N, C-alpha and C positions, 0 to 999 in steps of 0.2 A: 595585855599580858596573858600568858597562857596558864591553863589550869593543869595541874599534875593529874594524870590518870591513875587508876588503880593498877596494882601489879598484874592482876588478871587481864585487864584490858591491854596493858602493855605487851604481855606475852602473846595474847591473841593477835594483836596488830602486827607484831614482828615475827609471828610464827615461832615462838620460843617455847621450850619445855619448862613449865613453871617449877618442876621438881629439881632442876639442875642449878647448882650453885652459881654457875656463870651467868645464868639468866638473872638471878637476883643481883649479881654484881653490875650487870648492864643496866638494870632498873635503877639501882642506887646512883650510878653515874648519870643517868637520864635526869633523875630528880635533882641532883646537885647542879647539873648544867642548866636545867630549867630555872632553878632558883637564882642562879647567877644572872641569867638572861632577864628574868623578871625584875630583879633588883636594879639592873642597869637601866631597864626601861622606866622604872619608877623614878630613878635618879634623873633621867632625862626629862621626864614630865615635870618634876619638881623644879629643875633648873629653868625650864621654859616659863613656868608660872612665876618664879621669882623675877626673872628678866622682864616679864610682862608687867608685873606689879611695880617694878622700879620705873618703868617707862610711862606709867600712867599718873605719876605724881605731878 
């Protein structure tokens, strides 16, 4: 799973002006998308663990 970077790091990486509202919008979308991705990854890990536990009985 990936860690969300700070707004400052995000703007620096993508060469965005941190004082512009659109940059904040892009950062918020990044955070939302990363959260969805991380949740999907966690669900997948959980499903694999459940399947493994069921198969070891």
